C-alpha positions as CSV (number, residue, x, y, z in Angstrom):
1,M,33.3,75.4,54.3
2,Q,32.4,73.4,57.5
3,T,35.4,72.5,59.8
4,T,35.2,69.6,62.1
5,A,37.1,69.5,65.4
6,K,39.4,66.6,66.1
7,P,38.8,64.9,69.3
8,E,41.6,65.2,71.9
9,I,43.0,61.8,72.7
10,L,44.4,61.4,76.2
11,S,46.8,58.5,76.8
12,P,45.6,56.1,79.2
13,R,47.0,56.1,82.8
14,T,49.1,52.9,83.5
15,K,49.0,53.1,87.1
16,R,46.3,53.9,89.4
17,G,47.2,56.6,92.0
18,G,49.3,58.9,89.7
19,K,52.8,59.9,90.6
20,M,52.2,60.2,94.3
21,F,51.9,56.5,94.7
22,D,54.5,55.4,92.0
23,D,57.5,53.1,93.1
24,E,60.0,55.8,93.4
25,H,57.9,58.0,95.9
26,L,57.0,54.8,97.9
27,D,60.6,53.6,98.1
28,I,61.9,57.0,99.4
29,L,59.1,57.1,102.1
30,S,59.8,53.6,103.3
31,H,63.5,54.5,103.3
32,V,62.9,57.8,105.3
33,L,60.6,56.1,107.7
34,D,62.8,53.0,108.2
35,D,66.3,53.2,107.5
36,F,67.8,56.5,106.3
37,I,70.1,57.2,109.3
38,R,73.0,54.9,110.1
39,I,74.8,54.8,113.3
40,P,78.4,55.3,112.5
41,G,80.5,52.4,112.7
42,T,77.8,50.0,112.8
43,P,75.3,48.4,110.3
44,I,72.4,49.6,112.3
45,R,70.1,51.9,110.6
46,F,66.9,53.5,111.6
47,G,64.5,56.3,110.3
48,L,61.8,58.6,111.4
49,D,59.5,55.9,112.6
50,G,62.2,54.7,115.1
51,I,62.6,58.3,116.3
52,V,59.0,59.1,116.7
53,G,58.5,55.7,118.4
54,L,60.7,57.2,121.4
55,I,57.8,59.6,122.2
56,P,55.9,57.9,125.1
57,G,52.3,57.2,124.4
58,V,51.8,58.7,120.9
59,G,55.0,58.0,119.1
60,D,54.0,54.6,117.9
61,A,50.7,55.6,116.8
62,I,52.2,58.5,114.8
63,G,54.5,56.2,113.1
64,G,51.6,53.6,112.3
65,I,49.6,56.6,110.7
66,A,52.6,57.5,108.6
67,S,52.9,53.6,107.6
68,C,49.2,53.8,106.3
69,V,50.4,55.9,103.4
70,I,52.0,52.9,101.9
71,L,48.9,50.8,102.8
72,V,46.6,53.3,100.9
73,A,48.9,53.2,98.0
74,A,48.9,49.4,97.9
75,W,45.0,49.4,97.9
76,V,44.8,52.0,95.2
77,R,47.3,50.3,93.0
78,G,45.0,47.1,93.3
79,V,47.3,44.9,95.6
80,P,45.4,41.5,96.3
81,Q,43.5,41.3,99.6
82,P,45.7,38.6,101.2
83,V,48.9,40.8,100.6
84,L,47.0,44.0,101.9
85,A,46.1,42.0,105.1
86,R,49.6,41.0,105.5
87,M,50.7,44.6,105.1
88,V,48.1,45.6,107.7
89,A,49.5,42.9,110.1
90,N,53.0,44.4,109.6
91,V,52.0,47.7,110.7
92,A,49.8,46.3,113.6
93,I,52.8,44.2,114.8
94,E,55.0,47.2,114.7
95,V,52.5,49.6,116.5
96,V,51.6,47.1,119.2
97,V,55.0,45.6,120.0
98,G,56.6,49.1,119.5
99,A,54.5,50.4,122.3
100,V,56.5,48.5,124.9
101,P,59.0,50.9,126.4
102,V,62.7,50.4,125.2
103,L,62.4,46.8,123.9
104,G,59.5,47.9,121.6
105,D,61.7,50.7,120.2
106,V,64.4,48.2,119.4
107,F,62.0,45.8,117.8
108,D,60.5,48.8,115.9
109,I,63.8,49.6,114.3
110,A,64.6,45.8,113.6
111,W,61.2,45.0,112.1
112,R,61.0,47.8,109.5
113,A,57.5,47.3,108.7
114,N,57.5,50.1,105.9
115,R,60.4,48.4,104.0
116,R,58.6,45.1,104.2
117,N,55.4,46.5,103.0
118,Y,57.1,48.4,100.1
119,A,58.6,44.9,99.2
120,L,55.2,43.2,99.3
121,L,53.6,45.9,97.3
122,T,56.2,45.7,94.4
123,G,56.4,42.0,94.7
124,S,52.6,41.8,94.4
125,I,52.7,43.8,91.2
126,Y,55.6,41.7,89.5
127,E,54.9,38.4,91.0
128,P,51.3,38.3,92.3
129,R,50.9,34.6,92.7
130,K,54.1,34.1,94.9
131,M,53.3,37.1,97.0
132,R,49.6,35.8,97.5
133,R,50.8,32.4,98.5
134,Q,53.4,33.7,101.0
135,S,50.9,36.1,102.5
136,W,48.4,33.4,103.1
137,L,51.2,31.4,104.9
138,F,52.1,34.2,107.0
139,L,48.6,35.0,108.0
140,A,47.9,31.5,108.8
141,G,51.1,31.5,111.0
142,L,50.0,34.7,112.6
143,C,46.6,33.1,113.5
144,V,48.2,29.9,115.0
145,L,50.4,32.4,117.1
146,L,47.4,34.4,118.2
147,M,45.3,31.3,119.0
148,A,48.4,30.0,121.1
149,L,48.8,33.2,122.9
150,V,45.0,32.8,123.8
151,I,44.9,29.1,124.7
152,L,48.2,28.8,126.6
153,P,47.4,31.3,129.3
154,T,43.9,29.7,129.5
155,L,45.4,26.3,130.0
156,L,47.9,27.5,132.6
157,V,45.1,29.3,134.6
158,A,43.0,26.0,134.4
159,W,45.9,24.0,135.6
160,L,46.7,26.5,138.5
161,A,43.0,26.4,139.5
162,V,42.9,22.7,139.6
163,H,46.1,22.4,141.7
164,V,45.1,25.2,144.1
165,F,41.6,24.0,144.6
166,G,42.9,20.4,144.8
167,D,45.3,21.6,147.7
168,I,42.7,23.6,149.4
169,E,40.2,20.3,149.4
170,G,43.3,18.4,150.7
171,L,43.7,20.8,153.6
172,R,40.1,20.6,154.4
173,T,40.0,16.9,154.6
174,R,43.0,16.7,156.9
175,H,41.5,19.1,159.4
176,R,38.2,17.1,159.8
């Protein structure tokens, strides 16, 4: 009598990244990083990212590294590239502006990049077209802002140079 072995059938994984990158764990992570502590008597909330950001020099870098967990999870779960770019921009804004002493820490607490990124991740899974469109608009606005930050100081320096050199030339002609 010959016996045949039945093949083992494994159920397919519905989400890439396993349990580590599921919605519940990422929601908890973003909550702990951004808003799990409330100042009594106020609606102000902050998390570990805001606390670590108070450490001069390295605090915001450490917070940015912790924020990358949500970025990696989004990448593993197949979030579209425009949404990923927006998520990276959220973390970059938080790290760069957060590096400014005192005001940066207040901004860091108000910006809540991790909560924003978690909302983008879940939104891109359930409403991919909407999130992709909003992300393109956000990135376009960010590019316009960055261009303005480059062009306006350049124009100001050029204007100052024209007026300063014009005044110097005017002084030269008077003394001749």
